[in-house]
Structures are given as structure tokens and as C-alpha cells.
N, C-alpha and C positions, 0 to 999 in steps of 0.2 A: 504494500500500500504506500502511496506517495505521502510525503509530509504535507501537513496543512500549511497555509500561508502564516508566517509569523505575525504576531500582533505588534502594535495595536491595530485594530480594524477601525474604519470610519464609516459613517453613514452619510450619504448625500442623497436626499430625497428617498427614493425606494431602492437605491443601490447600496449594498454593503460591500466594501472593498478594502484591500490591503495596500496601503501606500508603499510598503517596503518591496512588495513583489509586483505592484501595479496590476493586481489581478482582482476580478470580481469574485467575492465570496458568495454572495447570493443576491437575487433580485426579488424584492417583496412583490407578491401578486395576489390576486383574488381568485379563488376557485369558483367555477360555475359548472353545474351539471349539464351534460350533453348526452342524453340517452343513458347508457350504462357506464359512460366514462365521466371522469371529472377533469375538465380542462382548466387552464389558468389564463387570466387576462391581466393586462397591466393594471396596477392599482392606481385609481384616480383620486385626486385630491377631493375630499369631501364625501367620498363614497362610504357606504355603510361599514365596511371593514377597515377604514383608514386608521382610526385611533388605535384599534387593537393591533393592526399591522405595525404601526410605528412603535408601539410598546414592545412588540416582539422583536423588532429591529434593535431597539435599545438593549434588549437582553442578549441578542446574538453578538453585538459588538463587544460585549464584556467577556465573551468566551475565552480569548487568549489569556486575559488576566485571571479568570477563574481557574483555568487549567494550570497556570503557573502556581497559583495558591495551593491547589490540591496536590500538585507534584512536590511542593516545598514542605507541606505539613504531613509528616508520616510518623516519625517516632518521637515520643515525649519521654523525658527522663523521669524516672521514679525515685522516690526518696531513698530506697535501698541501693540505688546505683544502676539498676537495670533500665531497659527502655521498653516501652509498650506502644503499639500502633494506636494513634489517636482515634482511629475509625472503628477498628474491630476488636481492640484490646488484646491482640496477639502479642506475645512476648518476643522481642528481637532475637533472631532475624526472621521469625516465622509469622506470617499473617494467618488469620482464621480462614478456613476454606470459603466462607461467605463474605469476605471483606468487601464492603461497598466501594472503598477507594480503589482497590486493585481491579475490581470488576469494571468500574467506570473508566479507569485508565486503559484497560484492555480494549474496551469498545472504541475509545478515542484512537488507539493505535491500530485498529482494524483487526484485532485478535478475537473478535466475537465474544463469547461468554467465558472464554478460558481465563482462569486466574493464574497469574504468574507470581510466585512468592519471591 
């Protein structure tokens, strides 16, 4: 799987893009039914979905910062000198099999539902 565009990302109207790679991350659009299909059309200013789409865009542009935070926060020091995962309470160097942090990072990296300790 290819690497994602590094952050920060910016939003200009309905386009979310990466200034560092000059690549479009996504284009906000409105779905509309067409028979059994759902197609997308350009999001228009003042349309019914405008406010929600802009709020979603604000969330999307924070993705690189949120990813960096999740990657940075893993082990916390315990009073007795050991370390524990801040997310699953696994004791260093082992995560619990259902560690939410490891599962989320695996999905970001394109590793499906596999958890890598």
C-alpha cells in the first residue's frame, strides 16, 4: 500500500489537499440515488448537505495530526518502573490481542484487521 500524503492537509472550498505533495486528498460531494446505484455530484454552496459536509471536511483535515498523536502515545511509565500500553493496558513490549490502537494503526497502514505487536 502506498503512503498517504503527509500533513498538514488544507481545505479550500470542497477540496481537501496536501500542500506538501500538491495532491488532492478528497473532494467533498453529495450522494444522490440513481436506481440501484448511489452517484455523487458536486457539493453546492447552500445545498442541504453543505454544513455537514464542511464539518466532515474539518474532521478529515485533522487526520494527519490525529495519526501522529496516536503513533506518539503508546507506552506510559508505571510507578514500579515498568511500562503499560495507554490503550489496552498491555505490559511492555506486548499489546493485548484486542488493542484498539494497534488495530487502528493496522487499518491506516492497509494491514486490514491484523494486529501487529
